[in-house]
Chimera marker file (.cmm) of the C-alpha trace (Angstrom):
<marker_set name="trace">
<marker id="1" x="-256.659" y="214.808" z="-27.736" r="1" g="1" b="0" radius="0.5"/>
<marker id="2" x="-257.976" y="211.598" z="-29.091" r="1" g="1" b="0" radius="0.5"/>
<marker id="3" x="-256.524" y="208.206" z="-28.336" r="1" g="1" b="0" radius="0.5"/>
<marker id="4" x="-255.237" y="207.856" z="-31.911" r="1" g="1" b="0" radius="0.5"/>
<marker id="5" x="-253.248" y="211.131" z="-31.754" r="1" g="1" b="0" radius="0.5"/>
<marker id="6" x="-251.688" y="210.102" z="-28.415" r="1" g="1" b="0" radius="0.5"/>
<marker id="7" x="-250.676" y="206.770" z="-29.966" r="1" g="1" b="0" radius="0.5"/>
<marker id="8" x="-249.071" y="208.506" z="-32.969" r="1" g="1" b="0" radius="0.5"/>
<marker id="9" x="-247.152" y="210.958" z="-30.750" r="1" g="1" b="0" radius="0.5"/>
<marker id="10" x="-245.976" y="208.124" z="-28.476" r="1" g="1" b="0" radius="0.5"/>
<marker id="11" x="-244.859" y="206.059" z="-31.485" r="1" g="1" b="0" radius="0.5"/>
<marker id="12" x="-242.885" y="208.982" z="-32.926" r="1" g="1" b="0" radius="0.5"/>
<marker id="13" x="-241.124" y="209.524" z="-29.578" r="1" g="1" b="0" radius="0.5"/>
<marker id="14" x="-240.228" y="205.822" z="-29.264" r="1" g="1" b="0" radius="0.5"/>
<marker id="15" x="-238.913" y="205.711" z="-32.849" r="1" g="1" b="0" radius="0.5"/>
<marker id="16" x="-236.847" y="208.866" z="-32.214" r="1" g="1" b="0" radius="0.5"/>
<marker id="17" x="-235.226" y="207.248" z="-29.139" r="1" g="1" b="0" radius="0.5"/>
<marker id="18" x="-234.450" y="204.090" z="-31.119" r="1" g="1" b="0" radius="0.5"/>
<marker id="19" x="-232.824" y="206.107" z="-33.930" r="1" g="1" b="0" radius="0.5"/>
<marker id="20" x="-230.732" y="208.180" z="-31.485" r="1" g="1" b="0" radius="0.5"/>
<marker id="21" x="-229.630" y="205.011" z="-29.661" r="1" g="1" b="0" radius="0.5"/>
<marker id="22" x="-228.649" y="203.280" z="-32.910" r="1" g="1" b="0" radius="0.5"/>
<marker id="23" x="-226.654" y="206.293" z="-34.112" r="1" g="1" b="0" radius="0.5"/>
<marker id="24" x="-224.848" y="206.521" z="-30.757" r="1" g="1" b="0" radius="0.5"/>
<marker id="25" x="-224.030" y="202.809" z="-30.830" r="1" g="1" b="0" radius="0.5"/>
<marker id="26" x="-222.650" y="202.939" z="-34.368" r="1" g="1" b="0" radius="0.5"/>
<marker id="27" x="-220.543" y="205.994" z="-33.511" r="1" g="1" b="0" radius="0.5"/>
<marker id="28" x="-218.932" y="204.327" z="-30.499" r="1" g="1" b="0" radius="0.5"/>
<marker id="29" x="-218.064" y="201.079" z="-32.281" r="1" g="1" b="0" radius="0.5"/>
<marker id="30" x="-214.280" y="200.544" z="-32.459" r="1" g="1" b="0" radius="0.5"/>
<marker id="31" x="-212.781" y="198.009" z="-34.848" r="1" g="1" b="0" radius="0.5"/>
<marker id="32" x="-209.528" y="196.060" z="-34.624" r="1" g="1" b="0" radius="0.5"/>
<marker id="33" x="-206.844" y="196.807" z="-37.212" r="1" g="1" b="0" radius="0.5"/>
<marker id="34" x="-203.117" y="196.498" z="-37.781" r="1" g="1" b="0" radius="0.5"/>
<marker id="35" x="-200.869" y="199.564" z="-38.144" r="1" g="1" b="0" radius="0.5"/>
<marker id="36" x="-201.172" y="199.662" z="-41.946" r="1" g="1" b="0" radius="0.5"/>
<marker id="37" x="-204.983" y="199.564" z="-41.795" r="1" g="1" b="0" radius="0.5"/>
<marker id="38" x="-204.979" y="202.186" z="-39.023" r="1" g="1" b="0" radius="0.5"/>
<marker id="39" x="-202.895" y="204.469" z="-41.233" r="1" g="1" b="0" radius="0.5"/>
<marker id="40" x="-205.283" y="203.992" z="-44.174" r="1" g="1" b="0" radius="0.5"/>
<marker id="41" x="-208.521" y="204.412" z="-42.193" r="1" g="1" b="0" radius="0.5"/>
<marker id="42" x="-207.505" y="207.633" z="-40.400" r="1" g="1" b="0" radius="0.5"/>
<marker id="43" x="-209.998" y="206.950" z="-37.605" r="1" g="1" b="0" radius="0.5"/>
<marker id="44" x="-209.855" y="205.518" z="-34.088" r="1" g="1" b="0" radius="0.5"/>
<marker id="45" x="-209.077" y="201.782" z="-34.081" r="1" g="1" b="0" radius="0.5"/>
<marker id="46" x="-207.666" y="199.189" z="-31.683" r="1" g="1" b="0" radius="0.5"/>
<marker id="47" x="-204.334" y="197.602" z="-32.581" r="1" g="1" b="0" radius="0.5"/>
<marker id="48" x="-203.066" y="194.422" z="-30.910" r="1" g="1" b="0" radius="0.5"/>
<marker id="49" x="-199.367" y="193.856" z="-30.628" r="1" g="1" b="0" radius="0.5"/>
<marker id="50" x="-196.262" y="193.207" z="-28.561" r="1" g="1" b="0" radius="0.5"/>
<marker id="51" x="-194.078" y="195.738" z="-26.730" r="1" g="1" b="0" radius="0.5"/>
<marker id="52" x="-190.590" y="196.046" z="-28.225" r="1" g="1" b="0" radius="0.5"/>
<marker id="53" x="-188.341" y="195.932" z="-25.139" r="1" g="1" b="0" radius="0.5"/>
<marker id="54" x="-185.179" y="196.614" z="-27.132" r="1" g="1" b="0" radius="0.5"/>
<marker id="55" x="-186.511" y="200.015" z="-28.284" r="1" g="1" b="0" radius="0.5"/>
<marker id="56" x="-186.692" y="203.257" z="-26.328" r="1" g="1" b="0" radius="0.5"/>
<marker id="57" x="-189.394" y="203.545" z="-23.653" r="1" g="1" b="0" radius="0.5"/>
<marker id="58" x="-189.858" y="206.949" z="-22.043" r="1" g="1" b="0" radius="0.5"/>
<marker id="59" x="-192.296" y="208.608" z="-19.648" r="1" g="1" b="0" radius="0.5"/>
<marker id="60" x="-192.277" y="212.412" z="-19.372" r="1" g="1" b="0" radius="0.5"/>
<marker id="61" x="-193.957" y="213.384" z="-16.095" r="1" g="1" b="0" radius="0.5"/>
<marker id="62" x="-194.097" y="217.077" z="-17.066" r="1" g="1" b="0" radius="0.5"/>
<marker id="63" x="-196.293" y="216.403" z="-20.112" r="1" g="1" b="0" radius="0.5"/>
<marker id="64" x="-197.768" y="213.094" z="-18.860" r="1" g="1" b="0" radius="0.5"/>
<marker id="65" x="-196.672" y="211.464" z="-22.144" r="1" g="1" b="0" radius="0.5"/>
<marker id="66" x="-195.586" y="207.809" z="-22.317" r="1" g="1" b="0" radius="0.5"/>
<marker id="67" x="-193.728" y="206.704" z="-25.456" r="1" g="1" b="0" radius="0.5"/>
<marker id="68" x="-192.842" y="203.148" z="-26.491" r="1" g="1" b="0" radius="0.5"/>
<marker id="69" x="-192.562" y="200.933" z="-29.579" r="1" g="1" b="0" radius="0.5"/>
<marker id="70" x="-194.976" y="198.170" z="-30.471" r="1" g="1" b="0" radius="0.5"/>
<marker id="71" x="-195.036" y="195.480" z="-33.179" r="1" g="1" b="0" radius="0.5"/>
<marker id="72" x="-198.469" y="194.480" z="-34.521" r="1" g="1" b="0" radius="0.5"/>
<marker id="73" x="-199.611" y="191.005" z="-35.642" r="1" g="1" b="0" radius="0.5"/>
<marker id="74" x="-198.108" y="191.642" z="-39.117" r="1" g="1" b="0" radius="0.5"/>
<marker id="75" x="-194.700" y="192.447" z="-37.550" r="1" g="1" b="0" radius="0.5"/>
<marker id="76" x="-195.029" y="196.129" z="-38.448" r="1" g="1" b="0" radius="0.5"/>
<marker id="77" x="-193.334" y="198.262" z="-35.830" r="1" g="1" b="0" radius="0.5"/>
<marker id="78" x="-194.547" y="201.730" z="-34.869" r="1" g="1" b="0" radius="0.5"/>
<marker id="79" x="-193.886" y="204.340" z="-32.216" r="1" g="1" b="0" radius="0.5"/>
<marker id="80" x="-196.830" y="204.654" z="-29.797" r="1" g="1" b="0" radius="0.5"/>
<marker id="81" x="-197.497" y="207.817" z="-27.797" r="1" g="1" b="0" radius="0.5"/>
<marker id="82" x="-199.947" y="207.607" z="-24.904" r="1" g="1" b="0" radius="0.5"/>
<marker id="83" x="-201.082" y="210.860" z="-23.294" r="1" g="1" b="0" radius="0.5"/>
<marker id="84" x="-201.362" y="209.170" z="-19.903" r="1" g="1" b="0" radius="0.5"/>
<marker id="85" x="-199.208" y="207.556" z="-17.231" r="1" g="1" b="0" radius="0.5"/>
<marker id="86" x="-197.286" y="204.363" z="-17.933" r="1" g="1" b="0" radius="0.5"/>
<marker id="87" x="-199.355" y="201.282" z="-16.989" r="1" g="1" b="0" radius="0.5"/>
<marker id="88" x="-198.181" y="199.775" z="-13.668" r="1" g="1" b="0" radius="0.5"/>
<marker id="89" x="-197.200" y="196.349" z="-15.009" r="1" g="1" b="0" radius="0.5"/>
<marker id="90" x="-195.577" y="197.640" z="-18.198" r="1" g="1" b="0" radius="0.5"/>
<marker id="91" x="-191.920" y="196.825" z="-17.537" r="1" g="1" b="0" radius="0.5"/>
<marker id="92" x="-192.364" y="193.979" z="-15.043" r="1" g="1" b="0" radius="0.5"/>
<marker id="93" x="-193.984" y="191.498" z="-17.443" r="1" g="1" b="0" radius="0.5"/>
<marker id="94" x="-192.118" y="189.108" z="-19.728" r="1" g="1" b="0" radius="0.5"/>
<marker id="95" x="-193.552" y="189.307" z="-23.249" r="1" g="1" b="0" radius="0.5"/>
<marker id="96" x="-196.114" y="192.062" z="-22.920" r="1" g="1" b="0" radius="0.5"/>
<marker id="97" x="-199.211" y="191.899" z="-25.122" r="1" g="1" b="0" radius="0.5"/>
<marker id="98" x="-200.801" y="195.293" z="-25.780" r="1" g="1" b="0" radius="0.5"/>
<marker id="99" x="-204.138" y="196.522" z="-27.082" r="1" g="1" b="0" radius="0.5"/>
<marker id="100" x="-203.839" y="200.207" z="-27.960" r="1" g="1" b="0" radius="0.5"/>
<marker id="101" x="-206.809" y="202.363" z="-28.976" r="1" g="1" b="0" radius="0.5"/>
<marker id="102" x="-206.063" y="205.457" z="-31.052" r="1" g="1" b="0" radius="0.5"/>
<marker id="103" x="-205.148" y="206.909" z="-34.465" r="1" g="1" b="0" radius="0.5"/>
<marker id="104" x="-202.071" y="207.093" z="-36.687" r="1" g="1" b="0" radius="0.5"/>
<marker id="105" x="-200.765" y="210.552" z="-37.560" r="1" g="1" b="0" radius="0.5"/>
<marker id="106" x="-197.449" y="211.249" z="-39.311" r="1" g="1" b="0" radius="0.5"/>
<marker id="107" x="-196.229" y="207.678" z="-38.799" r="1" g="1" b="0" radius="0.5"/>
<marker id="108" x="-196.904" y="207.662" z="-35.036" r="1" g="1" b="0" radius="0.5"/>
<marker id="109" x="-199.779" y="205.864" z="-33.291" r="1" g="1" b="0" radius="0.5"/>
<marker id="110" x="-201.377" y="208.289" z="-30.818" r="1" g="1" b="0" radius="0.5"/>
<marker id="111" x="-203.127" y="206.126" z="-28.228" r="1" g="1" b="0" radius="0.5"/>
<marker id="112" x="-206.053" y="207.254" z="-26.099" r="1" g="1" b="0" radius="0.5"/>
<marker id="113" x="-205.942" y="204.055" z="-24.071" r="1" g="1" b="0" radius="0.5"/>
<marker id="114" x="-203.525" y="201.136" z="-23.614" r="1" g="1" b="0" radius="0.5"/>
<marker id="115" x="-204.453" y="197.765" z="-22.143" r="1" g="1" b="0" radius="0.5"/>
<marker id="116" x="-201.608" y="195.434" z="-21.162" r="1" g="1" b="0" radius="0.5"/>
<marker id="117" x="-201.796" y="191.661" z="-20.878" r="1" g="1" b="0" radius="0.5"/>
<marker id="118" x="-199.140" y="189.246" z="-19.684" r="1" g="1" b="0" radius="0.5"/>
<marker id="119" x="-199.592" y="186.004" z="-21.687" r="1" g="1" b="0" radius="0.5"/>
<marker id="120" x="-197.495" y="183.882" z="-19.304" r="1" g="1" b="0" radius="0.5"/>
<marker id="121" x="-200.236" y="184.213" z="-16.688" r="1" g="1" b="0" radius="0.5"/>
<marker id="122" x="-202.628" y="182.319" z="-18.963" r="1" g="1" b="0" radius="0.5"/>
<marker id="123" x="-200.302" y="179.534" z="-20.119" r="1" g="1" b="0" radius="0.5"/>
<marker id="124" x="-200.027" y="176.064" z="-18.609" r="1" g="1" b="0" radius="0.5"/>
<marker id="125" x="-202.411" y="173.677" z="-16.909" r="1" g="1" b="0" radius="0.5"/>
<marker id="126" x="-205.132" y="174.791" z="-14.540" r="1" g="1" b="0" radius="0.5"/>
<marker id="127" x="-203.015" y="173.970" z="-11.475" r="1" g="1" b="0" radius="0.5"/>
<marker id="128" x="-199.971" y="175.859" z="-12.845" r="1" g="1" b="0" radius="0.5"/>
<marker id="129" x="-202.072" y="178.958" z="-13.479" r="1" g="1" b="0" radius="0.5"/>
<marker id="130" x="-203.597" y="178.699" z="-10.003" r="1" g="1" b="0" radius="0.5"/>
<marker id="131" x="-200.116" y="178.460" z="-8.445" r="1" g="1" b="0" radius="0.5"/>
<marker id="132" x="-198.977" y="181.623" z="-10.286" r="1" g="1" b="0" radius="0.5"/>
<marker id="133" x="-201.753" y="183.684" z="-8.732" r="1" g="1" b="0" radius="0.5"/>
<link id1="1" id2="2" r="1" g="1" b="0" radius="0.2"/>
<link id1="2" id2="3" r="1" g="1" b="0" radius="0.2"/>
<link id1="3" id2="4" r="1" g="1" b="0" radius="0.2"/>
<link id1="4" id2="5" r="1" g="1" b="0" radius="0.2"/>
<link id1="5" id2="6" r="1" g="1" b="0" radius="0.2"/>
<link id1="6" id2="7" r="1" g="1" b="0" radius="0.2"/>
<link id1="7" id2="8" r="1" g="1" b="0" radius="0.2"/>
<link id1="8" id2="9" r="1" g="1" b="0" radius="0.2"/>
<link id1="9" id2="10" r="1" g="1" b="0" radius="0.2"/>
<link id1="10" id2="11" r="1" g="1" b="0" radius="0.2"/>
<link id1="11" id2="12" r="1" g="1" b="0" radius="0.2"/>
<link id1="12" id2="13" r="1" g="1" b="0" radius="0.2"/>
<link id1="13" id2="14" r="1" g="1" b="0" radius="0.2"/>
<link id1="14" id2="15" r="1" g="1" b="0" radius="0.2"/>
<link id1="15" id2="16" r="1" g="1" b="0" radius="0.2"/>
<link id1="16" id2="17" r="1" g="1" b="0" radius="0.2"/>
<link id1="17" id2="18" r="1" g="1" b="0" radius="0.2"/>
<link id1="18" id2="19" r="1" g="1" b="0" radius="0.2"/>
<link id1="19" id2="20" r="1" g="1" b="0" radius="0.2"/>
<link id1="20" id2="21" r="1" g="1" b="0" radius="0.2"/>
<link id1="21" id2="22" r="1" g="1" b="0" radius="0.2"/>
<link id1="22" id2="23" r="1" g="1" b="0" radius="0.2"/>
<link id1="23" id2="24" r="1" g="1" b="0" radius="0.2"/>
<link id1="24" id2="25" r="1" g="1" b="0" radius="0.2"/>
<link id1="25" id2="26" r="1" g="1" b="0" radius="0.2"/>
<link id1="26" id2="27" r="1" g="1" b="0" radius="0.2"/>
<link id1="27" id2="28" r="1" g="1" b="0" radius="0.2"/>
<link id1="28" id2="29" r="1" g="1" b="0" radius="0.2"/>
<link id1="29" id2="30" r="1" g="1" b="0" radius="0.2"/>
<link id1="30" id2="31" r="1" g="1" b="0" radius="0.2"/>
<link id1="31" id2="32" r="1" g="1" b="0" radius="0.2"/>
<link id1="32" id2="33" r="1" g="1" b="0" radius="0.2"/>
<link id1="33" id2="34" r="1" g="1" b="0" radius="0.2"/>
<link id1="34" id2="35" r="1" g="1" b="0" radius="0.2"/>
<link id1="35" id2="36" r="1" g="1" b="0" radius="0.2"/>
<link id1="36" id2="37" r="1" g="1" b="0" radius="0.2"/>
<link id1="37" id2="38" r="1" g="1" b="0" radius="0.2"/>
<link id1="38" id2="39" r="1" g="1" b="0" radius="0.2"/>
<link id1="39" id2="40" r="1" g="1" b="0" radius="0.2"/>
<link id1="40" id2="41" r="1" g="1" b="0" radius="0.2"/>
<link id1="41" id2="42" r="1" g="1" b="0" radius="0.2"/>
<link id1="42" id2="43" r="1" g="1" b="0" radius="0.2"/>
<link id1="43" id2="44" r="1" g="1" b="0" radius="0.2"/>
<link id1="44" id2="45" r="1" g="1" b="0" radius="0.2"/>
<link id1="45" id2="46" r="1" g="1" b="0" radius="0.2"/>
<link id1="46" id2="47" r="1" g="1" b="0" radius="0.2"/>
<link id1="47" id2="48" r="1" g="1" b="0" radius="0.2"/>
<link id1="48" id2="49" r="1" g="1" b="0" radius="0.2"/>
<link id1="49" id2="50" r="1" g="1" b="0" radius="0.2"/>
<link id1="50" id2="51" r="1" g="1" b="0" radius="0.2"/>
<link id1="51" id2="52" r="1" g="1" b="0" radius="0.2"/>
<link id1="52" id2="53" r="1" g="1" b="0" radius="0.2"/>
<link id1="53" id2="54" r="1" g="1" b="0" radius="0.2"/>
<link id1="54" id2="55" r="1" g="1" b="0" radius="0.2"/>
<link id1="55" id2="56" r="1" g="1" b="0" radius="0.2"/>
<link id1="56" id2="57" r="1" g="1" b="0" radius="0.2"/>
<link id1="57" id2="58" r="1" g="1" b="0" radius="0.2"/>
<link id1="58" id2="59" r="1" g="1" b="0" radius="0.2"/>
<link id1="59" id2="60" r="1" g="1" b="0" radius="0.2"/>
<link id1="60" id2="61" r="1" g="1" b="0" radius="0.2"/>
<link id1="61" id2="62" r="1" g="1" b="0" radius="0.2"/>
<link id1="62" id2="63" r="1" g="1" b="0" radius="0.2"/>
<link id1="63" id2="64" r="1" g="1" b="0" radius="0.2"/>
<link id1="64" id2="65" r="1" g="1" b="0" radius="0.2"/>
<link id1="65" id2="66" r="1" g="1" b="0" radius="0.2"/>
<link id1="66" id2="67" r="1" g="1" b="0" radius="0.2"/>
<link id1="67" id2="68" r="1" g="1" b="0" radius="0.2"/>
<link id1="68" id2="69" r="1" g="1" b="0" radius="0.2"/>
<link id1="69" id2="70" r="1" g="1" b="0" radius="0.2"/>
<link id1="70" id2="71" r="1" g="1" b="0" radius="0.2"/>
<link id1="71" id2="72" r="1" g="1" b="0" radius="0.2"/>
<link id1="72" id2="73" r="1" g="1" b="0" radius="0.2"/>
<link id1="73" id2="74" r="1" g="1" b="0" radius="0.2"/>
<link id1="74" id2="75" r="1" g="1" b="0" radius="0.2"/>
<link id1="75" id2="76" r="1" g="1" b="0" radius="0.2"/>
<link id1="76" id2="77" r="1" g="1" b="0" radius="0.2"/>
<link id1="77" id2="78" r="1" g="1" b="0" radius="0.2"/>
<link id1="78" id2="79" r="1" g="1" b="0" radius="0.2"/>
<link id1="79" id2="80" r="1" g="1" b="0" radius="0.2"/>
<link id1="80" id2="81" r="1" g="1" b="0" radius="0.2"/>
<link id1="81" id2="82" r="1" g="1" b="0" radius="0.2"/>
<link id1="82" id2="83" r="1" g="1" b="0" radius="0.2"/>
<link id1="83" id2="84" r="1" g="1" b="0" radius="0.2"/>
<link id1="84" id2="85" r="1" g="1" b="0" radius="0.2"/>
<link id1="85" id2="86" r="1" g="1" b="0" radius="0.2"/>
<link id1="86" id2="87" r="1" g="1" b="0" radius="0.2"/>
<link id1="87" id2="88" r="1" g="1" b="0" radius="0.2"/>
<link id1="88" id2="89" r="1" g="1" b="0" radius="0.2"/>
<link id1="89" id2="90" r="1" g="1" b="0" radius="0.2"/>
<link id1="90" id2="91" r="1" g="1" b="0" radius="0.2"/>
<link id1="91" id2="92" r="1" g="1" b="0" radius="0.2"/>
<link id1="92" id2="93" r="1" g="1" b="0" radius="0.2"/>
<link id1="93" id2="94" r="1" g="1" b="0" radius="0.2"/>
<link id1="94" id2="95" r="1" g="1" b="0" radius="0.2"/>
<link id1="95" id2="96" r="1" g="1" b="0" radius="0.2"/>
<link id1="96" id2="97" r="1" g="1" b="0" radius="0.2"/>
<link id1="97" id2="98" r="1" g="1" b="0" radius="0.2"/>
<link id1="98" id2="99" r="1" g="1" b="0" radius="0.2"/>
<link id1="99" id2="100" r="1" g="1" b="0" radius="0.2"/>
<link id1="100" id2="101" r="1" g="1" b="0" radius="0.2"/>
<link id1="101" id2="102" r="1" g="1" b="0" radius="0.2"/>
<link id1="102" id2="103" r="1" g="1" b="0" radius="0.2"/>
<link id1="103" id2="104" r="1" g="1" b="0" radius="0.2"/>
<link id1="104" id2="105" r="1" g="1" b="0" radius="0.2"/>
<link id1="105" id2="106" r="1" g="1" b="0" radius="0.2"/>
<link id1="106" id2="107" r="1" g="1" b="0" radius="0.2"/>
<link id1="107" id2="108" r="1" g="1" b="0" radius="0.2"/>
<link id1="108" id2="109" r="1" g="1" b="0" radius="0.2"/>
<link id1="109" id2="110" r="1" g="1" b="0" radius="0.2"/>
<link id1="110" id2="111" r="1" g="1" b="0" radius="0.2"/>
<link id1="111" id2="112" r="1" g="1" b="0" radius="0.2"/>
<link id1="112" id2="113" r="1" g="1" b="0" radius="0.2"/>
<link id1="113" id2="114" r="1" g="1" b="0" radius="0.2"/>
<link id1="114" id2="115" r="1" g="1" b="0" radius="0.2"/>
<link id1="115" id2="116" r="1" g="1" b="0" radius="0.2"/>
<link id1="116" id2="117" r="1" g="1" b="0" radius="0.2"/>
<link id1="117" id2="118" r="1" g="1" b="0" radius="0.2"/>
<link id1="118" id2="119" r="1" g="1" b="0" radius="0.2"/>
<link id1="119" id2="120" r="1" g="1" b="0" radius="0.2"/>
<link id1="120" id2="121" r="1" g="1" b="0" radius="0.2"/>
<link id1="121" id2="122" r="1" g="1" b="0" radius="0.2"/>
<link id1="122" id2="123" r="1" g="1" b="0" radius="0.2"/>
<link id1="123" id2="124" r="1" g="1" b="0" radius="0.2"/>
<link id1="124" id2="125" r="1" g="1" b="0" radius="0.2"/>
<link id1="125" id2="126" r="1" g="1" b="0" radius="0.2"/>
<link id1="126" id2="127" r="1" g="1" b="0" radius="0.2"/>
<link id1="127" id2="128" r="1" g="1" b="0" radius="0.2"/>
<link id1="128" id2="129" r="1" g="1" b="0" radius="0.2"/>
<link id1="129" id2="130" r="1" g="1" b="0" radius="0.2"/>
<link id1="130" id2="131" r="1" g="1" b="0" radius="0.2"/>
<link id1="131" id2="132" r="1" g="1" b="0" radius="0.2"/>
<link id1="132" id2="133" r="1" g="1" b="0" radius="0.2"/>
</marker_set>
């Protein structure tokens, strides 16, 4: 094989890897949405919101299903079903901020993953935050 053919073959292989990497990256990209947008898009999105303490919260150990209600940034409330255990700090926090990743189906948000954040930990001066830890 000549040097020119080796260069062409190498270039094609490099370009193929770049294309595969780009397609994989675009497929794994998750966007933020509210519940209304999640319902319209019918694809996996991340929704930020607040846990509704006054609504039913239930964990079924037999099916490993955790159910709770969440209100998004537009004050739209929706039932969230997580096919996983309840996060450890879920009921111990004050106002619990939630980022849930999943899809809406039949008026219910089916979450693949739930991240909880306690905003009170991040409020106050530097010394107050340090004292809370």
